VOROVEX-130079 format. One line per 5 residues: number of its first residue (from 1); for each residue x, y, z of C-alpha. Coordinates in nm, 2 decimals. Example, Ala and Ser with C-alpha at 12.3 -4.5 7.8 and 13.67 -1.06 7.14 Angstrom:
2
1> 1.23 -0.45 0.78 | 1.37 -0.11 0.71 $
***
This chain:
610
1> 1.90 1.48 4.78 | 2.08 1.18 4.59 | 2.42 1.14 4.52 | 2.67 1.05 4.26 | 2.95 0.87 4.42 $
6> 3.25 0.79 4.22 | 3.36 0.42 4.23 | 3.71 0.49 4.14 | 3.78 0.79 4.39 | 3.66 0.67 4.73 $
11> 3.60 1.01 4.91 | 3.43 1.14 4.59 | 3.07 1.21 4.64 | 2.87 1.44 4.46 | 2.50 1.56 4.58 $
16> 2.25 1.64 4.31 | 2.09 1.98 4.44 | 1.88 2.06 4.15 | 1.57 1.87 4.00 | 1.79 1.91 3.64 $
21> 2.15 1.82 3.68 | 2.40 1.91 3.40 | 2.67 1.66 3.37 | 2.95 1.69 3.15 | 3.32 1.82 3.14 $
26> 3.27 2.19 3.14 | 3.32 2.32 3.51 | 3.11 2.66 3.42 | 2.80 2.48 3.26 | 2.76 2.16 3.42 $
31> 2.60 2.09 3.79 | 2.84 1.77 3.78 | 3.19 1.81 3.64 | 3.30 1.44 3.52 | 3.65 1.37 3.35 $
36> 3.77 1.11 3.12 | 3.76 0.97 2.76 | 3.46 1.03 2.53 | 3.31 1.30 2.78 | 3.17 1.59 2.61 $
41> 3.14 1.94 2.79 | 2.77 1.89 2.78 | 2.70 1.52 2.82 | 2.40 1.44 2.97 | 2.10 1.55 3.17 $
46> 1.98 1.39 3.49 | 1.61 1.48 3.56 | 1.52 1.39 3.96 | 1.19 1.24 4.00 | 0.93 1.44 4.23 $
51> 0.98 1.18 4.52 | 1.38 1.27 4.48 | 1.40 0.87 4.51 | 1.46 0.80 4.11 | 1.57 1.01 3.83 $
56> 1.59 0.99 3.43 | 1.93 1.00 3.24 | 1.90 1.15 2.87 | 2.20 1.18 2.71 | 2.29 1.46 2.47 $
61> 2.45 1.24 2.23 | 2.42 0.87 2.13 | 2.73 0.84 1.95 | 3.05 0.71 2.04 | 3.17 1.03 2.21 $
66> 2.83 1.09 2.42 | 2.73 0.77 2.51 | 2.63 0.68 2.85 | 2.57 0.35 3.05 | 2.32 0.25 3.32 $
71> 2.40 -0.11 3.48 | 2.67 -0.16 3.17 | 2.39 -0.09 2.92 | 2.37 0.17 2.67 | 2.13 0.44 2.73 $
76> 1.88 0.53 2.41 | 1.82 0.86 2.29 | 1.51 0.86 2.50 | 1.68 0.80 2.84 | 1.66 0.55 3.11 $
81> 1.54 0.52 3.46 | 1.77 0.54 3.76 | 1.71 0.44 4.09 | 1.89 0.37 4.42 | 2.23 0.11 4.38 $
86> 2.23 0.15 3.99 | 2.59 0.21 3.84 | 2.59 0.51 3.61 | 2.87 0.56 3.36 | 2.98 0.82 3.13 $
91> 3.17 0.80 2.81 | 3.31 0.48 2.89 | 3.23 0.17 3.13 | 3.50 0.22 3.33 | 3.40 0.59 3.41 $
96> 3.16 0.44 3.67 | 2.95 0.63 3.93 | 2.67 0.51 4.20 | 2.34 0.66 4.22 | 2.26 0.66 4.60 $
101> 1.98 0.83 4.81 | 2.22 0.87 5.13 | 2.62 0.99 5.09 | 2.88 0.72 5.18 | 3.02 0.72 5.54 $
106> 3.37 0.83 5.45 | 3.25 1.12 5.27 | 3.05 1.20 5.60 | 3.33 1.15 5.80 | 3.56 1.40 5.60 $
111> 3.30 1.68 5.53 | 3.39 1.86 5.84 | 3.74 1.88 5.74 | 3.64 2.00 5.40 | 3.38 2.21 5.47 $
116> 3.57 2.53 5.49 | 3.71 2.47 5.16 | 3.41 2.38 5.01 | 3.27 2.69 5.15 | 3.56 2.91 4.99 $
121> 3.54 2.73 4.64 | 3.14 2.78 4.65 | 3.12 3.16 4.71 | 3.40 3.22 4.45 | 3.19 3.00 4.18 $
126> 2.87 3.20 4.34 | 3.01 3.54 4.31 | 3.18 3.47 3.94 | 2.81 3.31 3.83 | 2.65 3.65 4.01 $
131> 2.84 3.85 3.80 | 2.77 3.65 3.47 | 2.40 3.66 3.57 | 2.41 4.05 3.65 | 2.56 4.12 3.31 $
136> 2.27 3.90 3.15 | 2.03 4.05 3.38 | 2.13 4.41 3.27 | 2.10 4.31 2.87 | 1.74 4.18 2.97 $
141> 1.62 4.47 3.13 | 1.72 4.69 2.84 | 2.05 4.86 2.96 | 2.20 4.94 2.68 | 2.41 5.27 2.73 $
146> 2.77 5.09 2.72 | 2.70 4.79 2.55 | 2.48 4.63 2.25 | 2.26 4.33 2.34 | 2.42 4.10 2.15 $
151> 2.76 4.21 2.25 | 2.62 4.18 2.64 | 2.49 3.83 2.58 | 2.80 3.68 2.41 | 2.98 3.85 2.69 $
156> 2.80 3.69 2.96 | 2.82 3.36 2.80 | 3.21 3.40 2.73 | 3.25 3.51 3.09 | 3.07 3.21 3.19 $
161> 3.26 2.91 3.01 | 3.63 3.03 3.03 | 3.74 2.74 3.24 | 3.54 2.47 2.96 | 3.72 2.65 2.69 $
166> 4.09 2.61 2.83 | 4.05 2.30 2.95 | 3.91 2.16 2.60 | 4.20 2.32 2.44 | 4.44 2.17 2.64 $
171> 4.30 1.79 2.67 | 4.19 1.76 2.29 | 4.30 2.06 2.07 | 4.25 1.85 1.76 | 3.88 1.74 1.85 $
176> 3.73 2.09 1.99 | 3.52 2.15 1.69 | 3.33 1.83 1.70 | 3.24 1.86 2.06 | 3.11 2.22 1.98 $
181> 2.90 2.08 1.74 | 2.76 1.79 1.90 | 2.67 1.97 2.23 | 2.50 2.28 2.02 | 2.17 2.10 2.03 $
186> 2.16 1.94 2.39 | 2.28 2.32 2.50 | 1.97 2.45 2.31 | 1.75 2.18 2.47 | 1.86 2.27 2.81 $
191> 1.81 2.63 2.77 | 1.46 2.60 2.67 | 1.38 2.33 2.92 | 1.57 2.60 3.20 | 1.36 2.89 3.09 $
196> 0.99 2.78 3.18 | 0.79 2.96 3.40 | 0.74 2.59 3.60 | 1.09 2.55 3.65 | 1.15 2.92 3.79 $
201> 0.86 2.89 4.03 | 1.02 2.59 4.17 | 1.36 2.76 4.17 | 1.19 3.06 4.39 | 0.98 2.86 4.60 $
206> 1.31 2.62 4.70 | 1.52 2.92 4.78 | 1.25 3.07 4.99 | 1.24 2.74 5.20 | 1.59 2.74 5.22 $
211> 1.59 3.12 5.37 | 1.31 3.07 5.58 | 1.46 2.75 5.73 | 1.79 2.95 5.77 | 1.63 3.22 5.95 $
216> 1.49 3.00 6.21 | 1.84 2.84 6.28 | 2.02 3.21 6.31 | 1.99 3.40 6.64 | 2.14 3.71 6.58 $
221> 1.96 4.01 6.57 | 2.08 4.13 6.24 | 1.97 3.78 6.07 | 1.63 3.86 6.27 | 1.60 4.23 6.13 $
226> 1.69 4.12 5.75 | 1.45 3.87 5.77 | 1.18 4.07 5.89 | 1.24 4.34 5.57 | 1.24 4.07 5.31 $
231> 0.89 4.02 5.42 | 0.65 4.15 5.13 | 0.28 4.24 5.09 | 0.02 4.09 4.88 | 0.03 4.35 4.63 $
236> 0.43 4.39 4.61 | 0.42 3.99 4.55 | 0.19 4.03 4.27 | 0.41 4.27 4.14 | 0.74 4.08 4.16 $
241> 0.53 3.77 3.99 | 0.42 4.00 3.73 | 0.81 4.10 3.66 | 0.90 3.75 3.74 | 0.67 3.66 3.45 $
246> 0.84 3.95 3.18 | 1.17 3.84 3.28 | 1.13 3.48 3.21 | 0.94 3.58 2.87 | 1.27 3.77 2.77 $
251> 1.51 3.49 2.88 | 1.32 3.24 2.65 | 1.33 3.52 2.35 | 1.71 3.55 2.45 | 1.75 3.15 2.42 $
256> 1.54 3.14 2.11 | 1.78 3.41 1.95 | 2.13 3.22 2.11 | 1.98 2.90 1.95 | 1.89 3.03 1.62 $
261> 1.48 2.98 1.65 | 1.43 3.38 1.62 | 1.58 3.64 1.44 | 1.75 3.92 1.65 | 1.54 4.24 1.51 $
266> 1.24 4.04 1.63 | 1.33 4.01 1.99 | 1.30 4.21 2.28 | 1.70 4.29 2.23 | 1.68 4.46 1.91 $
271> 1.70 4.89 1.94 | 1.35 4.89 1.75 | 1.19 4.71 2.02 | 1.00 4.87 2.33 | 1.26 4.88 2.61 $
276> 1.12 4.87 2.93 | 1.19 5.18 3.16 | 1.33 5.13 3.51 | 1.12 5.21 3.81 | 1.10 5.59 3.91 $
281> 1.05 5.72 4.26 | 0.79 6.00 4.24 | 0.78 6.06 4.62 | 1.10 6.14 4.78 | 0.97 5.98 5.13 $
286> 0.92 5.66 4.96 | 1.28 5.70 4.76 | 1.44 5.78 5.11 | 1.27 5.48 5.30 | 1.34 5.23 5.01 $
291> 1.69 5.31 5.00 | 1.71 5.31 5.38 | 1.57 4.94 5.37 | 1.79 4.85 5.09 | 2.10 4.97 5.29 $
296> 1.99 4.77 5.59 | 1.94 4.49 5.39 | 2.21 4.52 5.18 | 2.45 4.23 5.40 | 2.16 4.02 5.40 $
301> 2.12 4.06 5.01 | 2.51 3.97 4.94 | 2.46 3.67 5.17 | 2.17 3.56 4.96 | 2.36 3.62 4.66 $
306> 2.62 3.33 4.74 | 2.33 3.11 4.72 | 2.14 3.24 4.42 | 2.16 3.55 4.26 | 1.76 3.50 4.12 $
311> 1.56 3.55 4.45 | 1.77 3.86 4.51 | 1.69 4.02 4.18 | 1.33 3.97 4.23 | 1.33 4.13 4.56 $
316> 1.52 4.41 4.43 | 1.30 4.49 4.14 | 0.98 4.56 4.40 | 0.77 4.87 4.30 | 0.64 5.14 4.54 $
321> 0.30 5.21 4.59 | 0.29 5.55 4.36 | 0.40 5.32 4.05 | 0.17 5.07 4.10 | -0.13 5.31 4.05 $
326> -0.08 5.39 3.69 | -0.08 5.02 3.64 | -0.41 4.96 3.83 | -0.58 5.24 3.68 | -0.46 5.10 3.32 $
331> -0.61 4.76 3.46 | -0.91 4.91 3.54 | -0.98 5.11 3.25 | -0.91 4.78 3.06 | -1.15 4.61 3.28 $
336> -1.45 4.84 3.22 | -1.36 4.83 2.85 | -1.38 4.46 2.85 | -1.71 4.49 3.05 | -1.88 4.74 2.81 $
341> -1.75 4.53 2.55 | -1.91 4.20 2.69 | -2.25 4.38 2.77 | -2.23 4.52 2.39 | -2.17 4.15 2.24 $
346> -2.42 4.04 2.50 | -2.72 4.26 2.35 | -2.57 4.17 1.98 | -2.60 3.82 2.07 | -2.95 3.83 2.25 $
351> -3.08 4.02 1.94 | -2.98 3.76 1.70 | -3.07 3.47 1.91 | -3.44 3.65 1.93 | -3.44 3.71 1.55 $
356> -3.34 3.34 1.50 | -3.59 3.18 1.74 | -3.87 3.41 1.61 | -3.75 3.31 1.24 | -3.77 2.94 1.38 $
361> -4.11 2.97 1.55 | -4.22 3.09 1.18 | -4.07 2.82 1.03 | -4.22 2.57 1.29 | -4.56 2.73 1.23 $
366> -4.56 2.69 0.84 | -4.40 2.34 0.88 | -4.70 2.24 1.13 | -4.97 2.37 0.84 | -4.80 2.18 0.57 $
371> -4.75 1.84 0.80 | -5.13 1.89 0.85 | -5.23 1.93 0.50 | -4.97 1.64 0.40 | -5.13 1.42 0.62 $
376> -5.48 1.51 0.53 | -5.37 1.45 0.15 | -5.18 1.12 0.24 | -5.53 0.98 0.40 | -5.73 1.07 0.10 $
381> -5.47 0.91 -0.12 | -5.46 0.59 0.11 | -5.83 0.53 0.08 | -5.84 0.62 -0.32 | -5.53 0.34 -0.34 $
386> -5.72 0.10 -0.12 | -6.07 0.15 -0.34 | -5.85 0.09 -0.66 | -5.66 -0.17 -0.53 | -5.99 -0.37 -0.42 $
391> -6.15 -0.31 -0.76 | -5.85 -0.44 -0.94 | -5.78 -0.71 -0.71 | -6.17 -0.82 -0.81 | -6.12 -0.77 -1.18 $
396> -5.80 -0.95 -1.19 | -5.95 -1.27 -0.98 | -6.24 -1.26 -1.24 | -5.97 -1.26 -1.51 | -5.78 -1.52 -1.39 $
401> -6.07 -1.77 -1.34 | -6.20 -1.70 -1.69 | -5.83 -1.74 -1.86 | -5.81 -2.08 -1.62 | -6.10 -2.22 -1.78 $
406> -5.99 -2.15 -2.13 | -5.63 -2.28 -2.05 | -5.83 -2.61 -1.93 | -6.00 -2.65 -2.25 | -5.71 -2.55 -2.46 $
411> -5.50 -2.80 -2.26 | -5.78 -3.11 -2.32 | -5.79 -3.02 -2.65 | -5.38 -3.01 -2.70 | -5.38 -3.36 -2.51 $
416> -5.58 -3.50 -2.79 | -5.37 -3.37 -3.02 | -5.07 -3.48 -2.87 | -5.22 -3.85 -2.83 | -5.31 -3.80 -3.25 $
421> -4.97 -3.74 -3.33 | -4.83 -4.00 -3.08 | -5.01 -4.26 -3.23 | -4.89 -4.14 -3.59 | -4.54 -4.11 -3.47 $
426> -4.54 -4.47 -3.31 | -4.67 -4.58 -3.70 | -4.42 -4.39 -3.89 | -4.15 -4.53 -3.65 | -4.28 -4.90 -3.70 $
431> -4.26 -4.85 -4.09 | -3.92 -4.70 -4.09 | -3.81 -4.98 -3.84 | -3.98 -5.21 -4.10 | -3.82 -5.00 -4.41 $
436> -3.47 -5.03 -4.20 | -3.50 -5.41 -4.20 | -3.59 -5.45 -4.54 | -3.32 -5.24 -4.66 | -3.09 -5.42 -4.46 $
441> -3.20 -5.76 -4.62 | -3.18 -5.60 -4.95 | -2.81 -5.50 -4.91 | -2.71 -5.81 -4.77 | -2.86 -5.96 -5.09 $
446> -2.71 -5.72 -5.31 | -2.39 -5.79 -5.15 | -2.39 -6.13 -5.18 | -2.49 -6.06 -5.57 | -2.24 -5.82 -5.62 $
451> -1.97 -6.08 -5.49 | -2.08 -6.34 -5.72 | -2.09 -6.11 -5.99 | -1.73 -5.98 -5.89 | -1.60 -6.34 -5.86 $
456> -1.74 -6.40 -6.23 | -1.56 -6.08 -6.35 | -1.25 -6.19 -6.25 | -1.29 -6.54 -6.41 | -1.40 -6.36 -6.69 $
461> -1.07 -6.14 -6.69 | -0.85 -6.40 -6.66 | -0.99 -6.60 -6.93 | -0.97 -6.25 -7.16 | -0.59 -6.22 -6.99 $
466> -0.50 -6.60 -7.13 | -0.68 -6.56 -7.45 | -0.48 -6.20 -7.51 | -0.14 -6.39 -7.43 | -0.15 -6.68 -7.66 $
471> -0.28 -6.46 -7.96 | 0.00 -6.20 -7.89 | 0.26 -6.48 -7.89 | 0.14 -6.67 -8.20 | 0.11 -6.32 -8.37 $
476> 0.47 -6.26 -8.28 | 0.56 -6.57 -8.40 | 0.37 -6.53 -8.73 | 0.54 -6.16 -8.74 | 0.88 -6.33 -8.83 $
481> 0.76 -6.48 -9.15 | 0.47 -6.25 -9.26 | 0.46 -5.90 -9.12 | 0.09 -5.80 -9.31 | -0.05 -6.12 -9.17 $
486> 0.07 -6.09 -8.82 | -0.05 -5.71 -8.84 | -0.40 -5.79 -8.97 | -0.43 -6.05 -8.71 | -0.34 -5.80 -8.42 $
491> -0.61 -5.55 -8.54 | -0.84 -5.82 -8.61 | -0.81 -5.93 -8.26 | -0.87 -5.59 -8.10 | -1.19 -5.56 -8.30 $
496> -1.32 -5.91 -8.22 | -1.21 -5.82 -7.86 | -1.43 -5.48 -7.85 | -1.74 -5.66 -8.01 | -1.75 -5.95 -7.75 $
501> -1.71 -5.73 -7.50 | -2.00 -5.51 -7.59 | -2.21 -5.82 -7.63 | -2.09 -5.99 -7.28 | -2.17 -5.66 -7.11 $
506> -2.53 -5.58 -7.26 | -2.62 -5.96 -7.18 | -2.48 -5.93 -6.82 | -2.69 -5.60 -6.76 | -3.00 -5.73 -6.88 $
511> -2.96 -6.04 -6.67 | -2.89 -5.84 -6.35 | -3.16 -5.60 -6.44 | -3.45 -5.88 -6.48 | -3.33 -6.03 -6.15 $
516> -3.33 -5.69 -5.96 | -3.69 -5.61 -6.12 | -3.81 -5.95 -6.02 | -3.71 -5.91 -5.65 | -3.79 -5.52 -5.59 $
521> -4.16 -5.44 -5.53 | -4.34 -5.20 -5.82 | -4.30 -4.85 -5.76 | -4.11 -4.55 -5.88 | -3.79 -4.62 -6.07 $
526> -3.49 -4.59 -5.94 | -3.26 -4.25 -5.93 | -3.07 -4.19 -6.17 | -2.67 -4.23 -6.13 | -2.48 -3.93 -5.97 $
531> -2.14 -3.91 -6.13 | -1.98 -3.73 -5.84 | -2.11 -4.03 -5.61 | -1.83 -4.23 -5.49 | -1.96 -4.57 -5.50 $
536> -1.63 -4.77 -5.42 | -1.58 -4.62 -5.08 | -1.95 -4.75 -4.99 | -1.82 -5.12 -5.04 | -1.75 -5.38 -4.75 $
541> -1.41 -5.50 -4.75 | -1.47 -5.81 -4.90 | -1.64 -5.63 -5.21 | -1.35 -5.38 -5.23 | -1.10 -5.65 -5.20 $
546> -1.30 -5.83 -5.51 | -1.30 -5.51 -5.67 | -0.89 -5.44 -5.66 | -0.85 -5.80 -5.80 | -1.06 -5.69 -6.09 $
551> -0.88 -5.36 -6.14 | -0.56 -5.55 -6.12 | -0.65 -5.77 -6.40 | -0.81 -5.53 -6.61 | -0.46 -5.34 -6.61 $
556> -0.29 -5.63 -6.70 | -0.52 -5.68 -7.00 | -0.46 -5.32 -7.09 | -0.10 -5.40 -7.14 | -0.18 -5.68 -7.33 $
561> -0.40 -5.51 -7.56 | -0.11 -5.24 -7.58 | 0.10 -5.44 -7.71 | -0.10 -5.61 -7.94 | -0.18 -5.24 -8.09 $
566> 0.20 -5.19 -8.13 | 0.21 -5.52 -8.32 | -0.09 -5.41 -8.54 | 0.12 -5.07 -8.61 | 0.44 -5.21 -8.72 $
571> 0.54 -5.12 -9.07 | 0.88 -5.31 -9.06 | 1.01 -5.59 -8.82 | 1.37 -5.56 -8.88 | 1.38 -5.16 -8.83 $
576> 1.10 -5.22 -8.58 | 0.94 -4.87 -8.72 | 0.58 -4.79 -8.65 | 0.29 -4.66 -8.83 | 0.17 -4.35 -8.66 $
581> -0.19 -4.36 -8.77 | -0.22 -4.73 -8.73 | -0.09 -4.68 -8.38 | -0.35 -4.40 -8.29 | -0.62 -4.63 -8.39 $
586> -0.50 -4.94 -8.22 | -0.43 -4.75 -7.89 | -0.79 -4.57 -7.92 | -0.91 -4.94 -7.97 | -0.69 -5.06 -7.64 $
591> -0.80 -4.78 -7.40 | -1.20 -4.83 -7.50 | -1.14 -5.16 -7.43 | -1.04 -5.08 -7.03 | -1.30 -4.78 -7.02 $
596> -1.59 -4.98 -7.14 | -1.49 -5.25 -6.88 | -1.43 -5.01 -6.60 | -1.77 -4.81 -6.68 | -1.98 -5.14 -6.68 $
601> -1.85 -5.21 -6.32 | -1.94 -4.88 -6.20 | -2.28 -4.90 -6.34 | -2.36 -5.25 -6.22 | -2.23 -5.12 -5.87 $
606> -2.45 -4.81 -5.89 | -2.78 -4.98 -6.04 | -2.83 -5.25 -5.83 | -2.70 -5.09 -5.49 | -2.99 -5.12 -5.23 $
***
């Protein structure tokens, strides 16, 4: 078995005798006792592998108070693998143990000197553990005469952990509550794992092998007699296995009650549960022989209790042949009942299967008939479809050929019409191009004539402005001497200007009209003037400039005419008063001169545009 050797204490080497080794500071509940800072009562669990050459270290807590180290590395919650030569620390990195497969040489040298003390301490600890186990086992078997199940279990737990409680109170009185709360879950996990059938079977097999090896080494007649009396038949062995399974089941229920996973009234410990009666002996001879064998094997049982109490409890619970018969009878009755039930279920199953097969056969025949009918119908339909397709294909081909011929004829006619339309369009385009050229030439001629007209109009306006200025100056000088003569002269000049303007505009219009008629071909008369049409915006830049010059001169001429109109309406020169009626008539004449001149310009532009 592997060993844990402390590096601080030279002669301290602990043997790991179980596949699941509890490590902690509680001596009553742990297999390996470790002291030091941050070491819990249940600190970690060391699971040995099947080859006993490695192990897995699983800490119960990953907090600072329950941490473990493997080669100075913190062990996670899921654990870490430990092999020969690894350094394992508990609670603090300085609390180091070496995992070895062989004991230390110094430990083997001093083992003989300490064998007696170790044996005495082992016997004392084994005896105390046996007493605690007997109390718990009495509770599991239903012995409730002297105490209740809860009290028995709590008494066994309290008697199993007095040293750990005293040590924890002395070492750390202030931190006892956190340690108990931290070790509750690991203790529950350990109790659940330690009560499994596989671990109990391994435990029994290991102890039986140790007993057989010990019986071979002993040469005394008493040991031979005790070993020969332990041998059991196959039936007794089976009964012992059954009792072992029952005890393991009750142990698991007790662990569930202690862990809080099961209520007390639902477990086997409750008074309402069916208690297991102790074996009773019907035959006196058998009772006497069993008692004799128990008395002869008393010394051997006491020696085995020092190693372990579980195999002795299993050996003491072997039942005689008389008590096996009711069990065998019940098993046979149950087997016969199960056999009859299987036979009945087989008959019901066969009847149901036969009905299903018959129903399936009928359905299959119906489906076959329907399939034949559908195949025949599909064949007829395919033939009809093929004939119809051929007929429609021939008709479609005929229609397509006739449509192609008609389309060809229509295409020929359309091509002829398109050629005619193309010729007409070409002719129209030539005419339009000629008209565009004619219009462009006419527009150029019109712009040329219009520019010459504007130039002559500018000259005419300048002459009228000079004449009006001279006339106004002369009338103003005359008004200083004779107001009536000046007023009459101003009115006479305005009337003369209107008459001269009317005559000049008429002559100019006639001359331009004759020139335009001589240049244009005979045809319909030109369109009438649209008053909403903006003719000035369509002029060229040069024409627009000349038109603006004419407008400026007309404005200047109107100012002179307004001055003459005021002079024509003067009633007194000294006071400067004006006659309203005369002023209205004279202003009308001045405005009429401006409007007629502007209308004449627009009429010329609109009448003779291309």
